N, C-alpha and C positions, 0 to 999 in steps of 0.2 A: 323723506327717505327714498321714495320712489315717485316723487311728484312728476306727473305728466309722462312717465315712462310707459311705453306701449309694450304690453306683454301678450303674447299669443299662447293660450293654454290648450294643449292637446290632451284630451281625456281618453285614456285607454280603457279596455274592457275588463275590469276586475272589480271585486267587491269594494276595494278601497276607493272606487270612483265616487262613493258618497262623500268622501272628504274633499273632493274637488270643489264642491259648492262653498264649503267653508274657506277653502284656499282662495277662491275668487274674492270673497268678502275681505279676507285679510290683506290681499294685495291692494284692493280698493281703499281700505282704511289707511294705507300708506301712500296713497295718491296715484297709484297705477291705473292706467286704462287697459281693461282686459277684454280681449276677444277670445272666442272659444271654438274649438273643433272637437266634435265627438266622433270616435270611430264607430263602426257598425256594432261592434261588441259592447262599447260603452253605453249604447242606447238601451241595452237590456238592464242597466243599473241606474242610469240618470237620463231623464228625458231632455231633448233639445229645448223644450219649452221652459223647463226649470233652469237650465244653464243660461238660456237667453235672458230670462227674467233677472237672474243675478248679475249678468254682464251689462244689462241695459241695452242690448242689441241682439239681433238674431244669432243663434248658434249655427255654425256651418257643419254640414254632414256629408255632402255628396260632391265628388269630383266632377260630375257631369251635371251640375245644377245650372239650369238655363238662366236663372236670375243673377248668378255671380260669374259664370264662366264666359259670358259674352265678351269680357275684356281680360280673359285668361286669369280668372280670379285666384287660382291657387298660387300663381306667381306673385300676385299682389299681396296675398296673405303672407307669403314667405318673406317678402321684402319690407312690407309696411309694418314693421315691428322692431323693437329693440332687443327682444329676447324671446325665445321659444321655450316654454316649460312643458314637459311631458309628465303628467301625473294623473293616475298611476301609469308607469311604464311597465307593461306586462312582459313576460318572457317572449311572447309572440311578437310584440311591437319592437322590442329590443333586437330580436333576430332579423326582423325586416329592415330596421335601421342599419344594422351591421352589414347586411347583404346588399344595401342600395335599392331595396324594393320601392316601387312607386305605384302600386296598384290601386290605392285609394287616396282620398283627399289628404289625410294625415301624413302618410308616407311620401306623397308627392311634394307636399309643402316642406317636409324635413329634408328631402333630397335637394330641393330647389333653393333653400335659404342660404344666405351668406352671413346670417346672424348667429350669435352664440346660442347653444342649446344646453339646457339643464334637464336632466331626467331624474325622476324619483321612482326607482324600481319598487315593485310590489308583487309578490308571488309567494307560493308555498315554499317553505325552506328547502325541500328536496329539489324543486325546480330551480331555485337560486343556486344551489350547490352543484347542479348538473354541469358536466364538463362543457356542454354546448353553450349554456348560458354564460359560463365564465369566459369561454372563448369570445363570445359576442361582446361581453363587457370589456375585455381587453382591447378588442378592435375599436369599440366606441371611444374608449379612453385615448387610444392612439390617434383617432380622428379628431380629438379635441373636445369631445362631448363631456360636460361636467356632470358629476354624480352627487346626489344627496341621498343618504340612506343606502340600503334599507336598515331599519332598526330591528332589534331582537324583541320577541315577545309572543303573546298568544296570537294564533291565527283565527280566521273566521271559522275554519273547520274545527269541530269539537276534538279536543285531544291533541291538536297540532300546535307546536311552538318551536321557535327558533328564529333565525335571521330571515327576514322576508317582509316584515311590516313596512308599509310606506312611511317615510318620514312625516312627522306632524306638519300641518300647514305653516306654523310659525318657523319651523326649521327650513322649509322650502323658501319662504319669504326671505329669511336671512341669507340663504345661499344665493337667491336671485339678486338681492341688493348688493352683495359682495361682487358679483360678476358685473353688474351694470355700472356700479360706481367706480370699480377698480380702486375703490377707497374703502376696503373692508377694514376690519379691526386691526390689521397689520399693514395697512397701506404705508409705503415709505420705509418700512423696516426690512432689515436683512436678517434672514433666519437660516441657521446652519443645522442640518439634521444628519445624524448617522443612522444607518439601517443595515440589517442583515448580519450574517456571521462573518468572522474572519477565518481564514484558512492558513494554518502554519505548516509549511512543508517538512516532511521527514526525509523523503527522497523524491525523485522525479515523479513517482506515481502515488505516493501516500501523503496524507496530511492530517493534522489535528483540527477538527472543526466542531460545530454543534448544530442543533436542529432548528435554529432560527430561520424563519421564512422571509423575514423582512417586511411582512405585511403591515405591522404596526408603524414602523418607521416610514415606510412609503405612504401610508395613509396620513401621517402627520405632515409630511412634505406636501402632499396634495391639498390638505386642508389649509395649510399656511399660504400656499400659492393662491388658493381660491379666496383667501381673506386679504389679498392684495400685496403680500410680501414678496420680496426677491428671495428666492430659496435656492440654496446649494445643498444637494443631497450627496453625501459620501456613503457609498454602498459597497458592502461585500458582495459575494457571489450569490445572486438570487435569480429566480425564474419569473420575475415580475416585470411588466412593461414600465418604462420610465414614466413618471407622472408628468402630465402635460404642463408646460410652462416652467419647468424646474431644470436647473443646471445640475447634471449628474456627473459625479466623479467616481469611477469604479476602482476598487482596490481589492487586494487579497489578504494581506497580513495586517496585524495590529500596528506594526511600525509604519507601513504604508498609509494606514488610516490616520494615524497621528500626524504624519507629514501633510496629508491632504487637508486635514482639519485646520492645522496651523496656517496653511496657504490660503484657506478660505476666509480667514479672519481679515478685517474686523467684521463682527456681526452684532446685532442687537440682542439676539436670542440664540442659544445653542441647545439643541435637544439631542441627547445621546441615547438613542434607542437601539443601537447596534449591540449584538451579543459578542463582545470582544474576548478572544481566548486569553485566559490568565497566563498561560505558559506557552513556550515554544521550544523546540529542540535546540540545544546549544550548538550542535553542528548538523548541517543538512548534507546528507550523503549525495555525492555526485552521480552515483548509479543506484539502480534498484537494489535494496538490501535483500540478500538471498538467505534462504534457510541453510543452517549448518548443523553439523553434528554436536556442536558445543552448546546447544540450547538457544533460546531467544536472545537477540542483541539487547544491550543495555541502552536505554533511551534517557539521556541526561537532559533535564529541562531547566530553562532559565525563565525568570519572570518577564512578562511583556510590559511595556509602558502602560501606565494608568492614564488613559486619555481624558476621562472625566475629571480626575483630580488635577491633571496637568493644566487643563484650561481653567478650572474653577479657582486654582491658586495663582493664576497669572497676576503679576503686579501691575502690568499695563496691558491694555487691549483686551481685558476680560469682558465678555458679553454682559449686558445688564442683567440678563436672566439666564442662569445655567441650570439645566434640568437633566437629571439622570433617571435611569430605570433600575429597579432591583428585582430581578427574576429569581425567586427563591422557591425552595421546596418544603421548608419548615420555618417556623417562627418568623413569618414574613415581615410583620410590622417591626419586630425587634431588630431584625437585620437591616431593614430599611432605615430605621432611625439612627442606627449606628453608622450606616453608610453615609447618610446625610451629613453627620458631624465629621466623619473622617475625610470625606471627599471635598468638603467645602462648597458644595453646590447649594442652590437655593431651594429646589424642589426635588423630590424623588417620587416617581410613580412606581409603586410596589405591586407586584402580582405573584400569584402562586402558579408556578409552571410545573407542578407535579403531573406525571403522565395522566392521572385520572381527570384533570381539569380540561385537557384538550387545548389549552391556550397556546402552547408552543407549536407553531405551524398551523393553528386553527384560524377561524374567522372572527371569533368572539374574544372578548377580554373582560376581566374584572379587576379593576385597579383601585388602589388607595393613593390619594395624593398626600404625601408626607412633607411637611415644612416645619419651620421653627414655630409656627402658630399652632401646630397640632396635626391631627390625622383626619382626612376627609374621605369617607367611603363613597365610591361611585357605583352606580348600578351596573350589573352585567349587561353588556351591549356589544354591538359589532365594533370592530377595530376602527372603522370609519367614524362611528359615533364618538368613540373615545377621542379620536383625533380632533373632531370638531369641538368637543367640550374643552379639550386642552387648549386649542387655539383661542377660544373665547376667553378662557381664564388668563392666558398669556396677554391678550389684548387689554383686559381689565387691569392686570398687574402693571403693565407698562403705562397705562393712563394714570394709575394711582401714583407711580413713581414720578411722573411728570409734574403732578400738582405740587 
């Protein structure tokens, strides 16, 4: 899986650093050759001696180490590898990476490398949700840095829980393998994803829309690209950065989205995560509608095209796997099962988007995978983790159909 691949592991200074030793072992089990850098903060949690013992060679800690810098060792470390993994990637380390800091060995190597970088963030949920951290994350994604995790769960601090747990070592190994091979579970496949809301104009300044943030759809596109797929993302208006390595088509209305989806075919897999407006005004006013003495204007609506059903019922050029979402506020599973049958798709991912759940626009999701075989409950987790689980299931399903 990773035979003879050279991986440089940078261990950041967080409590999750203890998992880095297990990560070294898991990478080695798959044939990788691992070198290790510890930040100054990391050495409060893991000793260089322990990391070096697991790697089978010395662990690097100092930018001005006389034993390694006689030949500009930090440049050698940056280049003499196939992949750099940062785990845990703390809020501080992410901020330094986003800002181009190079004050210590770890950040100097990260700035000097021309190799792919994978980070596994780990921090308190409030630190992860902080605007500064999210800005830094967006910048790192724009720079082409790959992300795995964080997951949702209990923190080291008593009574703290949420999104911020470092991805498990095996998850990081799988993400590393997908990057290095370029032959992940979806290598050679074309995946179409829709994301975000549609906006249906009423007049030049008003429109009908919904609260979808696009986070889940964008996460699916990101995970599919990381798994080796050629990805086309058809997105409504969102405030998210474009996923790296993904072809993005921006639309506003449901009719535009359907046209963009049809233009993106053929595809092996289509995932319809967009929140498409069911209705649109029959007529769009050419000017702003004014208040009048006769009361509010009548807004006559017509039904929008059903994008999921249109693609699922295609007689030719239908993707091998068509997946829809059912965002419901009551009787979630019953509605999802009815939708599966009515739309003609293969899977439905059902979730409860009642305001109390915080799912609509939030960072976490709780879904059920509904198919002809039954209903499978997935754990509550980050939308990135849902995306990775979905991509793994898609890969397994495509392999099953091929046999």
